[in-house]
C-alpha positions in Angstrom: 0.0 0.0 0.0 1.7 3.2 -1.2 -0.2 5.4 1.3 1.0 3.3 4.3 4.5 3.4 2.9 4.4 7.2 2.7 3.1 7.3 6.2 6.1 5.2 7.4 8.4 7.8 5.8 6.5 10.6 7.3 5.6 11.9 3.9 1.8 11.0 4.0 1.0 14.7 3.2 2.0 13.9 -0.4 -0.3 10.9 -0.7 -2.5 12.9 -3.1 0.4 12.8 -5.6 0.4 9.0 -5.8 -3.3 8.2 -5.8 -4.1 5.5 -8.3 -0.4 4.6 -8.8 1.1 1.2 -8.2 4.6 0.5 -6.8 6.2 0.2 -10.3 4.9 3.6 -11.3 6.0 5.3 -8.1 9.6 4.0 -8.1 10.1 5.0 -11.7 9.2 8.6 -11.0 11.9 11.3 -11.7 12.4 14.5 -9.8 10.4 16.3 -12.4 7.6 13.8 -12.3 7.3 14.4 -8.6 7.2 18.1 -9.0 4.5 17.7 -11.7 2.5 15.5 -9.3 2.7 18.1 -6.5 5.6 17.0 -4.4 7.0 20.5 -4.2 9.6 20.4 -1.4 13.1 19.4 -2.4 13.6 17.5 0.9 10.6 15.2 0.3 11.7 14.5 -3.3 15.3 13.7 -2.2 14.0 11.4 0.5 11.8 9.5 -2.0 14.5 9.3 -4.7 17.0 8.0 -2.1 14.5 5.2 -1.1 13.9 4.4 -4.8 17.7 3.6 -5.4 
């Protein structure tokens, strides 16, 4: 569950950006994809990208 995973990272406020997405779609997102989806803070994007590695 993507929403529970975001909660575990303390990034649940960005849950709206990932609604309807599965894991494969989420982990393939680039920095620009996240900006376009509404993950606006650099720290949150960096945290997510680091987890995706």
